[in-house]
N, C-alpha and C positions, 0 to 999 in steps of 0.2 A: 398049479394052484393059482387061481386068479387073485389079484390084489384088490382089496376094497378100499376106495378112497375114504379117509378118516371122516371128512365133513359130511359126506353123503350118507354114511351109516349112522350119523348122530340123530337122535330122536327128534330134535327140534330144528333140523337143518332147513326145512322149507320156511318155517316161521322166521328163523334168523336171517335167511336169505332175503326175504321180503323186507324185513326191518332194515337190514344193511343197505339194500338198494334204495329204500326210502330215505335213509340218512344221506347217502351219496347224492341222491336227487336233490334233497334240500340244500346241501352244500353247493351243488352246481347252480341251482336256481338263485341262491343268494350271491354267488360269484357273478352271475349274469346281471343281477340287479345292481350290484356294486359297480360293474363296468358301465352299465347304461344309465344309472341314476345317481347313486350315492356319492360318487367321487366328483361329480360335476359341480361347477360353481353355482349354476342356477338352482340346483337342488339345495345347496347349502344356504343361499340367500333366502329362498322360500321358507326353508325350515326355521331360520333365525327370525324371519318376519312373523311367522306363526307363533313361535315361542314368545317373542316380545309382545305381540298383540294379546296373547292369552294371559300373560302376566299383567299387562296393563288393564285388561278387562276385569281380571280377578281383583286387583286393587281398587278399581273404580267401583265395583259392585260391593266390596266390603265397606268402602267409604260411604256409599250412598245408603247402606243399611243402617248406619249410625245416625245420620242426620236426615232432615227433611229433604226429599228429592225435588230439585228444581228442574224446570223444563230444559234449560241449557245443559244440565248434567245428563239428563235422559238422552238428549240428542247426541252428546259426545259418546255415551255408551252405545247408542245405536250405530254410530259411525265406526267405532272400534269393532263391534260385532259384524258389521257388513264387511269391513276390511279382513277380518279373520275368516269369514265365509269365503270371500273371493280368493284369498291366499290358499285356503284348503282345497278349493275347487281347482285352482291352478296346479297344486301339488298332485291331485288325483289325475288330472290330464297328463301331467308330466310322467307319472308312473305307468300310464296306460301302454306306452310302447314296450316297456320292459315286461309288462303283464302278458302281452301277446307272445313274446319270445318264450317266456316261462311256461305259458300254456302249451305251446308247441312241444317243448321238452317234456312236459308232464304227459301229454298224449302219446308221444313216442315211447316213453318208459312204460306207461300203462299198457300199451299194445304189446310191447315185448314181454312184460310180465304175464299178460293174459295168455299169450301163446305158450309160455313156459309152464304155467300152472293151471291150464284149462282142465276143469273137472277134478282138480286135486284138492283134497282137504289140507290146508296148511296149518290150521290151529284148531284147538278145541276150546269153546267158550265155557266158562265156569258157571253159566246160567242158561236157562231156556229163554231166548229172546221173544219179545212180543211181535205181533203182526208185521209192521213195516220194517223193523230192524231185522226180523228173521228173513224177510225177502232179500234184504241187502246182504246179510251175512251168509246166506245159503245160495246166493246167485251162482248158477252154473254147476252146482253140485248134484250128483245123483245120490239117492238114498233119502231116508226119512229122519235121520238123527238131527234134531234142531240145534244141537250144540256144535255141529261141524261149522267151521268158518272157512270161507273162500278167500282167495288172495285179494280180491277187490276190496272187501271190507277191512281186512287187516292193513292193507296199503293205505286206504282212506284214513283210518284212524291214526296210523303212524305219520302220514304226511301232514295232517292237521297239527298234531301235537309237536312233532319235531321241528317243523318249519317255523311255527310261532315262537317256540322257545329259542331256536337258533337266532331269529331276528332280535329277540330281547337280549340275548347274550352278546351279539355283535353290535348292538346299539342301533339297529335299523328299524326299530319299532316307530310307529307314527308319532309326531310331536303331540304333546298333551292337548293342545287346543284344536288339533285337527279332527278329533272325534266329535266335536260340537257341530261341525259343518257337515259331516257324514258324506263326504265324497262327491261324486258326480250328480247325484239326485238328492239334494238335501230336503228336509221337511220344509213346508211353506211357513213363512213367518206369520204368526198370528196377529202381529201388530199392524200388518198392512191391510187387513180385512175391515 
């Protein structure tokens, strides 16, 4: 009599395997980011300068909304905004090296999962997806059931949600003022035109 492994006979084993690998990948990627970025002194100084500039800009803008804005006050606000944008750009460039290593890890894991679950339905969607979403969720699967979900779609959804929440939980989310500068390619400043 052949013995059946407990986990492989479980109904949702493929889904749980993809989710588990996604959690492990997120933890590994955040560990790599911590080693290459978050524990360094240059990251800590950049983050503190962004936080200080964001707080200063916020207080300056609330003060200027109460009183009549002078030209010198506007120049000070512009200088602080420029400083904040430069610091955020530097932070984005600093994170770039870790991003390359993390991307490599994600490509390797995705390739491994692709070879393990090629052509296999790993989950059932509780709805019939529309056009583009259906192409992503049904990628590489045979059959016409639109509620079938391929590994790539489930892994994509898990990776996005798990990694973002893990970053928030560990305190690795970007500083509040960093969102204003929007990384390597910020929006042009309308005041310069």
